[in-house]
N, C-alpha and C positions, 0 to 999 in steps of 0.2 A: 824352431819350436813354433807350434800352431797355436794361435790365440782364439779361444773359444768367443771372446766377446770381440764382435765385429763392429760395434757401434762406432761410428766416426762423425764428426760435425760436418754438415754440409754448407754451413755458412758461419761468419762470425759476427757478433753484434758490432756495429758501428759506433763508435764513441765521437761525440762531437767535442773536440778539444780545441780552445783558442787561448794559447799560452799568454799573449800580450793583454788581451782583454781580461783574462782570469786574474793575471798578475795584477793589473792596473787596479781592477776593482777590489781585490782583497787588500791592496795597500791603502786604497782610499777608505776601506771599511775599517781597517785597523787603525787608520790615523783618526777617524770619526771616533770610534769606541774609545781610544786611548785619551782623545781630547776631551770628549764628555765625562769621562772618568776623573780625569784631572782637574776639569772645571767644577765637577760636583765635589772634589775634596778641597779645592781651594775657596770655593764658597763657603763651605761649611766650617773650614779652618779659620777662615776670616771672620765669619760671624762668631765663632766661638772665642777668639782672641779679643774682639771688640767687647763681646760680653763679659769677659774675664776683666778687661781694662774698666769698663764701667762699674762693675762690682767692685773692683779694687778701690777706684775712686770713691764709691760710697762708703766703704769700710773705712778709708782715710779720713773722710769728712767725718763720719760718726766717732772715730776716735778722738779727733781734735775738739769735736764738739763736747765730748764729756769732759775734756780738761778745762773748759771755759766756766767762767763765774757768771750765772745768768743774771744775778742782782746787779754786779757791777756794769754789765753790758746794758741793762734796762735803765741805768743812770745815764748813759750817754745820749740824751734826748735833746740837746742842741748844739749848735755849731760851735759856740764858745767852749764846749766840754773837750774839744781836741786839745786844749792847752793843759788839760789836767795831766799829772804824772802817771795817774792810773791809765789813761787813755793811752799813753805812749808806751806803757809797760804792756798792755794787750797787744799793742800792733807789734811790738817786739816778740811776743809770744807766737802770733800768727806768722811773722817772719821766719822764726825758727822752724816752726811745724812746716812750712812751706819748703824750706831748705832741706829738711830732714826726709822728704818724700819725694819720688820722682813722678808721682802721679799728678801733681797740682802744678799749674801755671800761676793761677790766682786764687787766693783765700780771700773772702769778704763776709761782712754779716748785713743782712737786710732785715727790714720789717715794714708792716703796713701802717701808713699813718694817712687817715682821712682817705682811704682806698687807693693810695698811691704807694708804690714801693720806692722807699729811700735807703741810702747807704747809712750805716751805723759805724762800721770799721772797714777801710778799703786800703791796706798798705800797697805801697809801690814794690813791685818784685825786684829784689836785689840778689846779688850773687854772693859767696861767701866771704868776699872782701867789703861788701857793703855797697858795691857799685850797682847802680840801675842795670836791671837785666835787659832790658829793650830801651832803645835811643829815641824812639819817637816821643813827640810833646804829650800825645794823649797818655801814654803809658807813665810818664814821669810826673803827671799831676794827679795825685790821689784825691780820693772824694773824702770831704769832711762830713761829720755827723748831720744827718738830715738833708743830705744832698738827693735830689731826686734822680731816680734811674729811669731814663728816657724809654728805654726800648727793653723791658725785662722779658724773659723768655716765659713761655706758657707754663713749663714746669716748675719755674720759681713762683709764679702766681698761684699754681695749685699747692705747692708746699706751704706757703703762706696762710692760704685760706683754709687748708685742711689741717695744718700743723702737724704734717707727716713727711717722710722722707719721700724724694723723688729723684730720679734720674733721666736724663734726656735720652729719649728713644732715638732721635736723629740729631746730627748737628745744627746749631743754629748760630747766627751771625749777629753782632752789634758794632758799635763804634771800635771795640777794642780786638774785634777779630772773630774767627769761627771757632767753637768749642763744642765739646761735650762736657756736661755739667752734672754735679750732685748736689742736692740740697738736703740739710739735716736740721730739725728743729732744735732750738735751744730753749730750756726751762729754768726758771729761777729754783730757788729752794723750796717755795710752796708749790711748786709744779705748774706755774703759771708760763704760757709762752710768751717769750721775750723777742724772737726773732728767728731767722734761719741763717746758718753757715752754708756758704756757697763755695764750691771747689770747682775750678775750671781746668780743663786740659785741652790745650790747642789741638786743632785738627791736623797741624802739621806734625806733632809729636805723636799723635795716634796713627798717622800714615807711616811714619818712621818705625814704629814698633811693629806694623804689619809688613815692612817691606820686605823682610826675610822670606815670608810666606809667598809673596809675589815673585821673588827671585827663585825660590825653589820650584814654583809653577812654571816659570818660564824655562828652567833647565828641563824639567820633566815633560815639557810640550816639545823641547828639541830633541830630547831622548826618543819620544814616541815618534816623531818624524823619521828619525834613523831607523828605529825598529821597523816602522811601516815600509819604509824603503827596501830594508833586508827582507822583510816577509813578502813583500811584491816580487823581489827578486829571486827568492827561493821558490816561490810559487811558479813563476814564469819558468825557471830552470827545470824544475821537476815535471811541469806540464808539457814542456817542449820535449823533454826526454821520453815522457809517456806517449807523446805524438809520434816520436819516431819509432818507439817499440810497436804501436799499434800499426803504423805503416808496415813495419817488417813482419808483423803478423799476417797482414792481409797478403804480403807478397809470399809469405811461406804457405797459406792458405790456398792462394791461387796455384802455385807449384804443386801442393798436395792433390788439389782437385785434379789438375792436369794430369798427375800422374796416376791418380786412381781412375781416371777415365781412360788412360791408356792401358792401366792393368785390367780394367774390366773389358776393354775391346779384345786385348790378348786373351783373357779369360774366355772370352766369347768365342775366339777362334778356336781355342784349344778344345772347347766344349763341343763346337761344330764338328771337329775333326774326330772326336771321339764318338759323336753320334754317326759319323760316316763309317768309322771302323767298326761300331757296333752293328750297323746295317750290313756291312760287308760280312762279319760274321754270322749274322742271321741267315743272309743269302747262302753262304757257304755251308751253314748247318742244314739248310733246306736241301741242298745238293747231296750232302751226305745221307739225308733221310731217304731221298729218292734212290741214291745208289744201293742203300742198305735194304730196300725193298725188293730189288732186283738180285741181290747177291745171296749167296749161301749162308747157312745158320752161323757158322762160326765167325767168318768177317762181319756178318751183320750185327752181332753182339758187340764186336769192337767198334763198329762205326757208329751205333747207337751211343755207346759210351762217350765217344769222342764229339758226338752231336750234342750230348747233354753238357759236357765241359763247355763247348763253344757256346751254346744258349745262355749258360750261366754266366760266362765271360762277357757275353754280349749284353746281358742285362746290368751287370754291374758296370760296365764301361757307360752304359746309357744313364745310370744314375749319376756317375761321376761327371759325365758331360752335362746333365740337368744342373748339377750343382756348379759348374763352371759357368754356365750361362745364366745363373741366377733364376732358374726355373723350379728348382726344388724348394719346397716350403719347410726351411730350417728356421724357426722361430727361437728367438733367446728367451730364456725362462730361468725361473729359480727352482732348483731342485736340491734333493738331499744325496749327498755322495754316498750314504749308506744304503740307498735304494738302487744303485748301479748294479751290484752283484745279481739282485732279483731280476732286474730287466734283462741282463745279460743271460741268465739261465733261462728265462722264458723265450728268449730268441733263439737259443740253442738246443730247444726241446727235441729237435729232429735229429739231431747228431747222436751217434753212438757214445758210449762211455762219458756220458754228460756229467756223471757223479765224479769223474777223475778231476774235474775243474773245480779247484778251490781258490778263494780269494782272500786277501788280507789287506785291510785298509788302515793306515797310519791315524792314530788318534790325535795327531797334531793337525790334520785337517779339518777346517770350519765345517760345522755341519751343513750349513747353507751355502750353496754356491750358484752363481749366475752364469748363465752361457747356453751354448746350442747342446742340448742333452741328446738330441737324435744323432747327431754326427758323432759325438763322443762315444755313445754306445755302439754305433756302427763300427767304428774303428776296432773296438774291443771284440765285437762279434766277429769281424774278418779274422783277426789273430786266434781267436777261439776255435773257429772252423779249423782253420790250418793246424793247429796243435792237437785238436781232437783226432783230425783225419790222419795225422803223421805219426803221433805218439800213443802208444798203448798205456803208458803209466801215468802217474799223478802229474798234473799240471798246475803250477802256482801262478796266480794273479798277484802282483805287488803293486798297491798305489799308495805312494809316499809324497810328502811335500819337500820340495828341494829348495825353494825360496819364498818368502813371505814379504810384502809390501804393505802399505797402508790400506789399499783397496784390492790388491790383486794377490794371487797365490799362484805358483807354478807347481804343477805336479808331474811326477814321472811314472808312467805306467809300464811295468815289466811283467811279461809272461814268459815263463821258462819250463823246461821239461829235461828230464834226464835222458841222455843218448847212449844206447847199447853199442859197446864197442865190437860185439858180435856181428851186428848188422852193417856190413862194409857198405853195401849199396846205399843205405839211408844215410851213414855217415858221410859218404861221398856227395850225395845230393845237397845235404845240409851245407858242407863246405863250399858247393858251388853256389848256392843261394846267399851265403855270406859274402863270397867274392863279387857276385854280381849285384849285391844289395847296394855296393858303394857307387853302381853306375847309374845312369837313367834308363837303360834298355834291359828289361827283365826277360825279353823274350828272344834273346840271341841264340839259345840253344832249345831245341824242341823238348829236351828233357825236363826244362823247368815248367813247361805249360802243364806238365801232370800235377804240379804243385800250384793250381790256380790261385788259392787264397792268398798265399803271401805276396805275389806280384801285385794284386789288388790292393791289398794293405799298403805296400810300398807306394803305389801309384797315387791311392787316394789321399795319402798324407802328404805327398810330395806336391800333388796338385793344390793342396790347401795351404802351400807354403809353410811347410814343416819338415821334418826329418824324422826319420826312423834308424834305429841301430840294432844291427843283428850281430849275434856273437855266438861262437861255438868254443867254449873253453871249460876245461875241468870237467869234462863229461856232461856239459849242460848246453843246451841250446836256448838262446833267449832272444826276445823282441822287445824293444822298449822305444818310447817316445815321450815327448814333453808336451803339456798343453798348460795354457794360462786361463784362469777364471777370475771372476770378481767375487770378493768376499762379501761385500754389502751392495745388493742391487739398488741402482738408482733408476727407476722406471721413467721419471720426468724427462722430458727433452731438455738435452744440455743446450743452454744458450750459446756457450764459447766452446 
């Protein structure tokens, strides 16, 4: 089959592929991105849970403060008031409130006296059995009323001064430890400020509540390391495979270019041989012309006819030789298949009975095709000349699509005519043509030289790396061959 689209790549684009470097780079990049994402999630989750703990501490302190008697607390204004039963009951109430919540390590009440912060109530933390929660001496010694607070936090001073609620923005330390604290004002029945209720949460307890987030972040980082390693390995494997494919492509291209160079050289040799044959035929034709001038009338006419045949044959061999040597101007173009019959008729206007040639083009063929229109029409012209010369009846040209791809279509061109059984000589000549059409030598017998067109068609298609089928059956003689065209022309230079 002859492919009209002759474009082939002269070179292939080189890809710079470094499997190890690319795999390592993408693994590090993936690890960096996942680590930054994990840290971002960890940071905001930790911040959110800390805010939630501090809000919970403030809500707990507010709820406990609402249950306290502000008038009673205001009466505890001297150290000896710690002996009163009401004082002990208030301490017990604060102990129960502290045991009822997990948000408090200490609960205590302070107020300002002469610009200094003093304790009013400061129960020792105990467990559910009444045993001290901490064993150090500082925590075992409760502060009695009016005991000075040596190192109060800034938030406590602000809460006492402004008589509003405050929560520690950052942990602070004193002799009892490091805490987050919330302070809530306490008022008597007249709405007068009598002090603040402080609620402390040890930093160790805060960190314990945040520990699951840290553990989850560590697991996520480990998983990101594994995924980054797998990603890098996958990239390395795929890019290494791509590198091998690219090297194989270069090897195939080198072999292809070598084969094309050899084919071009072979084609040029065939073309040169055809040129020499054409030159020989022209010289022989000239000799026949000289002989015809010196001969009598009857052989002179026969010699002149043979001279014309040889001259036509030489011209056609010359055109084929130019084609094989790459000298002919055959340009690829986009054309309409529907315009081919008009081109064919215009080229065959000098032939007799041109009106006998009819064409039928399949509607399944795309309207626009891409290829060498000149060569395609020349093949049809060669067949048309032979049929118009040999047959006097109707001649049919059938163009149909036998295969369709995404970009290409394969067409079959068939020209046929009815053969009269009464003309034994023509039938015998066509039978010989069909027999010799299967071989490469069409000039084995001198009788075939009388049918100049059909050997030229066969040679032209054969030299273009295609094939032609000749058939004599059911009273019809037919010639057919196949061609390949592009459906959608791509005029840009292909990179690969």
